[in-house]
C-alpha positions in Angstrom: 15.3 -19.3 -24.1 18.5 -21.5 -23.8 16.5 -23.0 -26.5 15.9 -20.4 -28.7 19.5 -18.7 -28.4 20.8 -22.8 -29.2 18.4 -22.6 -32.5 19.9 -19.0 -33.7 23.6 -20.1 -33.1 23.4 -23.1 -35.4 25.4 -22.8 -38.6 22.6 -23.8 -40.8 19.4 -22.0 -42.2 16.6 -20.1 -39.7 14.4 -22.8 -40.3 15.2 -24.5 -37.0 14.9 -21.1 -35.0 11.7 -20.6 -36.0 10.5 -24.2 -35.4 11.9 -23.6 -31.7 10.1 -20.2 -31.5 6.6 -21.9 -32.4 7.6 -25.0 -30.3 8.1 -22.9 -26.8 5.6 -20.9 -27.8 3.8 -24.0 -27.6 5.1 -26.0 -24.5 4.9 -22.4 -22.5 0.7 -22.5 -23.4 0.6 -26.1 -23.0 2.1 -25.5 -18.8 -0.6 -22.5 -18.7 -3.6 -24.7 -19.2 -4.4 -24.2 -23.3 -3.2 -27.8 -24.9 -4.0 -28.4 -28.6 -4.9 -31.6 -29.4 -4.9 -30.9 -33.0 -4.8 -28.1 -36.1 -8.6 -27.3 -35.5 -8.5 -27.6 -31.9 -10.1 -24.8 -29.4 -8.0 -23.7 -26.6 -8.7 -25.8 -23.4 -10.7 -23.3 -20.9 -9.5 -23.0 -17.6 -11.5 -23.3 -14.6 -11.7 -21.9 -11.5 -11.5 -24.9 -8.8 -13.7 -24.3 -6.1 -11.3 -25.1 -3.4 -8.0 -23.5 -2.4 -5.0 -25.3 -4.0 -2.0 -23.7 -2.6 -1.4 -22.7 1.0 -1.5 -19.3 1.4 2.1 -19.0 1.8 3.7 -19.9 -1.7 8.0 -19.3 -1.1 8.6 -20.7 -4.8 11.6 -18.5 -4.8 13.0 -19.5 -1.6 13.7 -16.9 0.2 12.3 -17.4 3.6 14.2 -19.4 6.2 12.3 -22.6 7.5 11.4 -20.5 10.7 10.4 -17.4 8.5 8.3 -19.6 6.7 6.6 -21.4 9.8 6.2 -18.2 11.5 4.5 -16.4 8.3 2.2 -19.3 7.4 1.0 -20.0 10.7 -0.2 -15.8 10.9 -1.4 -15.9 7.6 -3.7 -19.0 8.3 -4.9 -17.5 11.8 -5.7 -14.3 10.1 -7.7 -16.2 7.2 -9.5 -17.9 10.1 -10.5 -15.1 11.7 -12.1 -13.0 9.4 -13.0 -15.9 6.7 -11.3 -13.8 4.6 -8.1 -15.2 2.6 -4.5 -13.5 3.1 -2.4 -14.7 0.7 1.6 -13.8 0.2 3.4 -15.4 -3.1 7.3 -15.1 -3.9 8.2 -16.3 -7.6 11.4 -15.8 -9.2 10.0 -14.8 -12.2 6.3 -13.8 -13.8 7.8 -14.9 -17.7 6.1 -13.1 -19.9 3.3 -12.2 -17.8 2.7 -8.8 -16.5 2.8 -9.1 -13.3 -0.9 -7.6 -12.7 -1.9 -10.4 -15.2 0.4 -13.2 -13.3 -1.3 -12.0 -9.7 -4.5 -11.9 -11.0 -4.2 -15.8 -12.6 -2.0 -17.3 -10.0 -5.2 -16.2 -7.6 -8.4 -17.5 -10.1 -6.8 -20.3 -10.8 -5.1 -21.6 -7.6 -8.8 -21.1 -5.8 -7.6 -18.4 -3.3 -10.3 -16.6 -2.0 -13.4 -17.3 0.2 -17.7 -17.0 0.2 -19.2 -17.0 -3.1 -17.3 -13.8 -4.2 -14.1 -15.8 -3.1 -13.0 -12.4 -1.0 -9.5 -11.9 -0.2 -6.1 -10.2 -0.7 -2.8 -11.5 -2.5 0.6 -9.9 -2.6 3.0 -11.5 -4.6 6.6 -10.0 -5.2 8.9 -11.3 -8.2 12.7 -11.5 -7.4 14.1 -10.9 -11.0 12.5 -7.8 -11.6 11.7 -6.3 -8.1 8.6 -6.1 -8.3 5.7 -6.2 -6.1 1.6 -6.3 -6.2 -1.6 -6.5 -4.8 -4.4 -8.4 -6.4 -7.8 -7.9 -4.4 -11.3 -9.8 -4.9 -14.7 -9.8 -3.7 -15.2 -8.2 -0.2 -10.6 -7.4 -0.5 -12.0 -4.5 -3.0 -14.2 -2.0 -0.8 -11.7 -3.4 2.1 -8.3 -2.6 0.5 -9.0 0.6 -1.4 -6.3 2.3 -3.4 -5.3 4.7 -0.8 -5.5 1.7 2.0 -3.1 0.0 -0.5 -0.6 2.5 -0.6 -0.4 3.0 2.9 -0.3 -0.6 3.6 3.0 -0.6 1.0 4.8 2.4 2.8 5.1 0.3 5.8 5.8 -3.0 4.0 8.6 -1.5 1.2 11.3 -0.7 3.5 11.3 -4.0 4.4 11.7 -5.6 1.3 14.2 -3.0 0.2 16.4 -4.4 2.9 15.6 -7.8 2.4 13.9 -8.3 5.2 11.1 -10.5 4.2 9.9 -12.4 6.4 9.7 -9.0 8.7 7.3 -7.4 5.5 4.8 -10.1 5.0 4.2 -10.3 8.8 4.1 -6.5 8.8 1.5 -7.4 5.7 -0.4 -9.8 7.4 -0.9 -7.2 10.7 -1.8 -4.4 9.0 -4.4 -6.5 6.9 -5.6 -7.3 10.3 -6.0 -4.3 11.3 -7.8 -2.8 7.8 -10.3 -5.9 8.6 -11.3 -5.5 12.0 -11.6 -2.0 11.2 -14.4 -3.0 7.8 -16.2 -5.3 10.2 -17.6 -1.7 11.5 -19.0 -0.8 8.6 -16.4 2.2 7.9 -13.1 0.2 6.0 -10.6 2.6 5.5 -10.2 4.6 3.2 -8.6 8.6 2.3 -10.6 10.0 4.5 -10.1 8.2 7.9 -6.8 6.1 7.2 -4.5 5.1 10.6 -2.3 8.2 12.0 0.8 7.5 13.8 0.7 8.0 17.4 3.0 8.6 20.0 3.8 6.3 22.6 3.5 8.1 25.8 7.1 7.3 26.8 8.1 10.3 24.8 5.6 12.7 26.8 8.5 13.0 29.6 11.3 13.7 27.0 9.1 16.1 24.9 8.8 18.3 28.5 12.0 18.3 28.9 13.1 19.6 25.9 10.4 22.4 25.8 11.3 23.3 29.6 14.7 23.6 29.8 15.6 26.1 26.9 12.5 28.1 27.8 13.7 28.5 31.5 17.3 29.5 30.4 16.6 32.0 28.1 13.4 33.8 30.5 16.1 33.5 33.8 18.4 35.3 31.5 15.9 38.0 30.4 15.0 38.2 34.3 18.3 39.0 35.3 18.7 41.8 32.7 16.1 43.8 34.4 18.0 44.5 37.7 16.8 48.0 38.0 13.2 47.1 37.3 9.9 46.3 39.9 6.7 45.1 39.4 4.4 48.2 39.4 0.3 47.4 39.5 -0.2 50.7 37.8 1.4 52.7 35.0 0.7 56.6 36.6 4.5 57.1 37.0 5.8 56.1 33.5 2.4 59.0 32.0 3.0 62.5 32.3 0.5 64.1 33.8 -2.3 66.1 30.9 0.0 65.0 28.4 -3.2 63.5 26.3 -6.3 65.2 26.1 -9.3 63.2 23.3 -11.9 66.0 22.6 -13.5 64.2 19.9 -14.0 60.6 18.3 -15.8 59.5 15.2 -15.5 56.4 12.2 -16.3 57.3 8.6 -16.6 54.7 6.3 -14.7 55.3 3.1 -15.1 52.3 0.5 -16.3 48.8 0.9 -14.1 46.2 -1.4 -15.7 42.3 -2.3 -13.3 39.9 -4.0 -14.8 36.6 -5.3 -12.8 33.3 -5.4 -13.2 30.3 -7.1 -13.7 27.5 -4.6 -11.1 24.4 -6.1 -13.1 21.6 -6.5 -11.4 18.7 -5.7 -9.9 16.0 -8.6 -11.4 13.1 -9.6 -8.4 11.1 -10.5 -6.4 8.6 -8.5 -7.2 7.7 -5.2 -7.8 11.2 -4.0 -10.9 10.5 -4.8 -11.4 7.4 -2.1 -12.4 3.7 -3.1 -11.2 1.5 -5.6 -10.1 1.3 -9.3 -11.0 -2.0 -10.5 -9.9 -4.3 -13.6 -10.9 -7.5 -15.3 -8.6 -10.5 -15.0 -8.1 -13.1 -17.9 -11.0 -15.5 -16.0 -13.3 -12.7 -15.8 -12.9 -12.0 -12.6 -13.2 -8.7 -11.1 -10.0 -7.1 -9.1 -8.5 -4.8 -7.4 -5.2 -3.8 -7.2 -1.7 -1.9 -7.1 1.9 -2.4 -8.1 5.2 -1.1 -7.7 8.8 -2.0 -6.5 11.2 -2.1 -4.2 
């Protein structure tokens, strides 16, 4: 963009600026694999490599320390081998002129991520300039990480990102992916109907009991102290006036019946309320699931 600005800033005609625009576009397309060898040449077809070209952790934005980088990459490699399923994390300064979804999908596809014939895997990408994140899934990753599941994951991960704890965010992402893959291997992947629920540690139980017991004990003790003239009685004879109540006749009379019909509310067919994964097709023709947001 600096080249474009400099071209427009010259005192000459706008010809140089327009030429610079096309020159810059040509350079970007060439870098992305769309080389031009002549005026009639067709764009070069980009092929998906058979083997992965980049590591499971790509920190192009340089936001991790050496210690964090080593720890996160080791965890990603461990879990990817454990489940035969790629779990990748990518950081970039910018996603250029791409949208973050297209950038993440193409980064996944054209760098050969994924295992098996269907390239199964999940990638978590963040762009530092726009503070965007994106999850892209392929193959078994699509049913294993549903829309509701991704929302659950990012509810856990985004607070780390927002506080600048990127190493913690990536480890949390990897560990939750481990839980989701273990659940999926049972044949019932996590989705809207069975997402993990937070559990209360047993160490909080005595505290909760004590908090409830002390106020209730104090209240009942105070009420008891106010009953100084009362004594326990097994029957209520002394409180009842003799022959003060006589029931001579009793019957039930049906007056009317009223029936109200309320229509049943059908669940919405949009969004993650119905479960499952929404999908789209990337530039390579690969089907992807995914979701995006900001931190």
